[in-house]
N, C-alpha and C positions, 0 to 999 in steps of 0.2 A: 441646465440639466446637469452640472457638475456634482450636485449633490443628491440627485434622484435615484433612488434605489433600483427602479426599473430601468432607467437608461444605463446605469453603471453595471447592472446584471448583463445587459446586452453587450457592453463594452468588454466585460470579462469573458464572456461566452465566445466572443468574436475572436479574442486573442488565443482562447484555448484551441478552437477549431482552425484558426488560420495558420498558427505557429506551432501546433501540436505542444502546447504549454500545459503545464500542471495547473488545475483550478484552484488549488489551495494556495498557490504562489500568487496567481492573478488576483484573488480575492484578498490576499493580505496586502499586496501592493496598492489596491484600490482604497481599501480601508484606511491605510496611512495617509494617503493624500485628501481623502474626502472628509467633510464635515457633517456627519449624519448622526443621527441619534441611535441608541442602542437598538430600538425597534426597527428603524430602517435598515440598520447594518444586518439584522437578523433576517429581514425580508430579501435583501440583496443576496445573501448567501443562501438562503432557501431556495430561491428562483434559480441560481446558478447550479446548484447541485440537482434540483428537481428536473431541470430541462436535461441536464447531462444523463441522468438516471433513467429518463422516459423519453428520450429523443425519438425513437422509432414509433412509440405511442402517439406522440405530438404530431409527427410527420404523417401518421395514418389519419389522424383527426382532420388535418389541413388538406390533405389529397383532394377531396372532392371539389374544394374551392379554388385550388391553384392550378389543377389540371396538369398540364406540362410547361407550366410559366417558370421561366428561369429567373430567379430572384437573386440580389445581391446577398451576400452571406449574412450580413448584419440585419437586413430586413427579414430574411427567412427566419432568423434567430428571435427577432423581436416578436413576430407572430407565433413562434413556438413559447416564449415566455407568457405571452397572453393567454394561450391555451392552457398552459400549465397552471397559471393562477385561476382561470375559469373552472378547471376540472379538479384541482387538488387543494386548492386554499379556500375553503368555504366561508372564511370571516372576511374576505375581501368583496365588496359590492362589484357586481358585473360592470355598472357604469364608470366605476373608478378604473377598471383595467381598460375598458374600452377607451375612455377619453385620454387617459396618459399614454396608452400605446399609440394613438393617432397623433397626439401632439409630439411624441418622440420622433415619430417618422416624418412629420412635417418639418421639425427643427433640424433634423440630421439630413434630410433631402429636400423635399418640397411638398407642395399641397397634393400632388398627384399620389406620392407615396402615402401620405395621410389617408387619402380617400381610398386607396386600395387596402390598407389595414383595417379601416372603419368598415368597409364593405364585407371584407371576409370574416370578421369578428361578428358582424351583426347576422350574417349568413349562417355562421356556426351556432349562434344563439337560437336562431329559428328552428334549426333541424336538430340540434342536441348531439351529444357524443356518440360515436359509432361504437358498438360492442368490440371488444378486443379479444374476447375469449374464443377460441377455436377448438380444434380436436386434439390439441396438444401434440401436434406434429413438430419437428424441429423448426419448420417454418413459423408456426403459431407460437411457440416458445421464444424465439428470436424477437417477434414482433411484441409479445406481452411482456418481456422482461428488459426489451432494448439492448440485446446481446447479438453481435453479429452471427449470421447463420453457420459459418465455418467454425465458430468458437463453441456455439450450443452442439454442433456434431461432434466436434472433438470431445467435449465433455461426455456426451452420450456414449461415444465409442469407448472411452476408457472408464467411465464411472457407472454407466447404464442409466436408464431413463429416470429411476426412481431418485436416485442421488443427485443427478442433474437438477431435477425440479427443486430438490431441496436446497441446492447451491444457489439457483437462480432465485428462489423465493427469499433468501437472506442477503444477498449481496447490494440490494438497493435499501436495506434498512440502515439507519443511522448508526454509525459505529460509536462505541464508547472509548473513553480515554484509559489507557492502562498504563502503570508505571512500575519500575522495577526499583525495590527498597535497596538502599546501599547497606548491606546489614553490618559493615565495618563501622558505620556511624550511628545507626539506630536499629530498633527491632520493627518487624512488620506491625506488631500489635500498637507498640508506641506511636508509630507514624499514622497508622489508621485513626487512632484516637485523636491526635492532634488535627488531622485534616478534617475529621468529622465535626470537630469544635470550631473549625474555622468556616463551616458551612458546606463542605463538600460531602457528598453521599458516597462514601468509599467502601468497598466491600472486597475480601479476599479473593484472589484468583483461583479458579476451579483446577487449573493445570499448572500453576508454578507457585512454589512456596514462598518466593519473595515478590510475588506479584500483588498489586492492588488495582482493582477496577472502579471507575468513577464514569456514571452516565453522562455527565456533561460538566463544563466548567473549564476555566482557564487554569491549568495547574503549573503553568511556567512561571507565572507572576508570583511566586510564594517565597517566603523566607527559606523555606525547607528546601526548594529547588535550588536557590542561589547557594545555600551552603552544602549542596551536594548530598543531601539525605536520600535523594531519589532521582531517576531519570526517566523520561518519557520512553517507553518500549512496549512494542506489542507482546501479548503473552506468549505466542508461539514462538517468537524469537528468543524469548527467555529460556527456551529448552536447548538451546545450542551449547552455551558454556557448560552446563552439567554433562553433555554428551562426550565432552573432551576427557572426562575423568581426571581432572587436574589434580595436582600434588602442590604443597607449599613451595616446592623447589622447581616446578616445571619451568621449562623454556619454551616459549610459545611464539609461533609465527601466525599472525592474523592477516592473512594474504591480501583481502580486499575488504578493509576495516571501516572506511568512513561511513557514517560520521562518529562512530565510536562507542555504540551502546554495547554491542557484544564485546568489544575490546575491554571496556571498563567492567564488565560482568567477569570476564575471565581474570582481570587483575585481582578482583575481589577474593579469589580463591589463593592467590599467591603471595607468599610473604619474603621467600629468599630466591625467587626466580625473577624472570623478567618477560615481558610481552614485546615484540617488534611488529608494529602496525604499519602496513603498507597501503597506499592507494596511487591510483595511477595519476590523480590530479593533485598537484602541489597544493593548491588553495584548500582542498579537502583535508590534508593532513592537519590544517591549522584548526579545523573542527575537532579532529580527534585530540588534538593536545588541549583545546578548551575543555572538552569533556572530562579529560584525564586530570586536568588542574581542578576542576570544579568538584570532581567526585574524590579527590585526594590520593590519585594514583600517578602522579607524574614522575615519581621516582621508579615505578617499575614499568611504565609504557614509554616506548621509544618509537619515533615514526620515520617513514622514509617515503619519497614520492617515486614509486617504482611501479612499472607495468608487471602484474603478477605473473605474466606469461614469460617474463625475462628474469624472474627472481633467482633462478639458478645460476645465472651468469653474473649476477650482480653480488649475491650474499656469499660470504665466505665461511660460514658457520652452519651448524646442524642444529635441529630442534627435537624435542621429544613430544610435542604436540604441535599440530598445524591445523589451522582452520581456513578452509575455502569457502566463504560465504559468497558463491558465485554470481556474477551477473546473470540476470535471467529475465524472462518475459514480464515478471511482476503480476502474474494472473492472480495469485493469491492476495493482492493488494486492492483489487477492484472496488471493494466496500469504502476504502479510504481514497482512492484515486480512479473514481468511476470512468474517467476519460480514456483510460488505458484500453478499454475493451475495443474501441473505434481505432486507435493508433496501432495495435498491433497487427501485423499480417501472419499468415500461416508459415511463410518462408523464414520468419524471424526465430522460430523455435528451433530449426536445424542450424541456423546460423550460430544462435546462442550456445547451442549444443556443442559445436566446434571451438568456441572460445573457452567453453568450461573445461573441455578436454585438454586444451592446451594448457590451461593453468594448471590442473592437476598433473600434467606430465612434468611440468617445471618444478612441481614440489617433491617429485619421488626421490631425488637424491639429497634434498635437505632434511629428511626425516630420519632419525636414528633408527636402527634396528629395534624392534619391539615398540617403536613409537607410534602413536595414534594419529590419522588424519581424518578430520570430520570435513563432510562436504554437505553444504547445506545451501537451500534456494527459498525464495518466497514465491514460489508457484507450485501447483500440484500437477503440472502437465508431465506425463510419463516421459515424453522425449527428452525433457530437460532434467530428468531425475532418475528413474530406474534404468532407462537405456544408457545413460551416461556411466552409471554405476557398472552396468554390464559390459560396456565398450572398455572402460578404464581396467576392469579386471581381466579381460581377455588380452589386453596389451602388457599387462604388468603382473607376471606370474608370481613375483615376490610379495605381492600385496594381497590380503584377505579380507573378505566382509566380516565385521564383528557386530553383533547384536548392539543396536543402539543403547546407551545407558539412558533409563528414563524412569519416571515415576510410575508404580503400578496402575494409577489412575488412568494412564494413556495406553494401557495394554491393547485396547481395541483400534488404537490407531498405528500399530506396529504389524507389519507383514513382512516375512522373510527377513526380519532382522532390521528392517528400514522403518522410519517413522515418517508418516505422512498424516498431516492434519488438513482437512478440508474446511472452507469457511463456514460451512454449515454446522460442523461438528460441534464446537465449543464457542461459536460466534467471535472467533479471531481471525487473523489472516490466515490464509493457506500457507503451509509450510512443509518442507521436506528436509529430513536428516539422514546422512548414512555415514557410518564409522569404518574407516579402513585400518589395518594394522599392517606394519611392514614386517615380514618375516626374513629370517637369516637366508 
């Protein structure tokens, strides 16, 4: 079973749900070790993401045949992979799904496990899939889109029912690949032409003038990537560096910088200044340096392994620009990291808010008078965004909110001077940006 895509999908899913691991990392680890064809690799990847994105639906389909039976995690996930294939992958014959799933159970456990899998799947075939559509209550939306009920309720409370449905309808759709062009080495038009000639279907971003979007393909294994002509970065995070209103001589602190996508974007505006990039983990500062070397900014970017909450006690200089791309729930990344919906808890949001405020507090004396502090997150939850802004301003009377510098195309995403992008707005990650200025 070591090269069986269905067995390896179960292995990856078990690690994801047992260890709260990221699916993309587990998939990559397995693909490195396995000897599978491209078709089998795609099948395994499809099954893993498909089960995570539709978990509640799959559990609902299995419910009548399992009753209250307690199964080992791997066996439960094996059944879910089978139901996913039967319901969503119409090019795979049903007998292949049944036979392979039964065989996997036998080899991983015993004949009894194989018999159980066979019986459940044949029962499901006889009765067919249950209708998952309801009256579009929070309960129904939770099951239909496989998003925990508390999270659906949070979206409804903050965004309203219509916006919530729009968000839920888009987060399980495959994400595209977006890249940020290094305009100090090439132009957007030239790079688009080159990549299209290499077989990539690349189009300009609708929200970033330095972004290109590709439906699919491995854009890491190209000469242009290795030469630093671009980096992989979501379109919405490309809006952060422009919000800093950078000047050629700006001295910038990037307080939570790894892996360095925004750091190198900041550096692209600077010729005579410098960027100090911090991360709490020493091994992650290596990623920042690797990115800055590849993109050609190693003479501008310096790194340090520092907890941003303690930056004021360690750094003995001031900056005219500070970026706090704060730790957050990552709810805006659910399209790329679908497992996040199951791992987050309601109390996480307030815990993260406390950390965000501690980091912002540590930046106060490091910013020069009239300097700008940009606060950003990859979530669209109010508790980690607008409420943080409100509490920070209440505690620091010498700071004021300034309207976020943005492209006019994003006017509809700006409210009260703060920019919030929902995953359904432009089919990007969800994102939030606010700008503070330090007054005298």
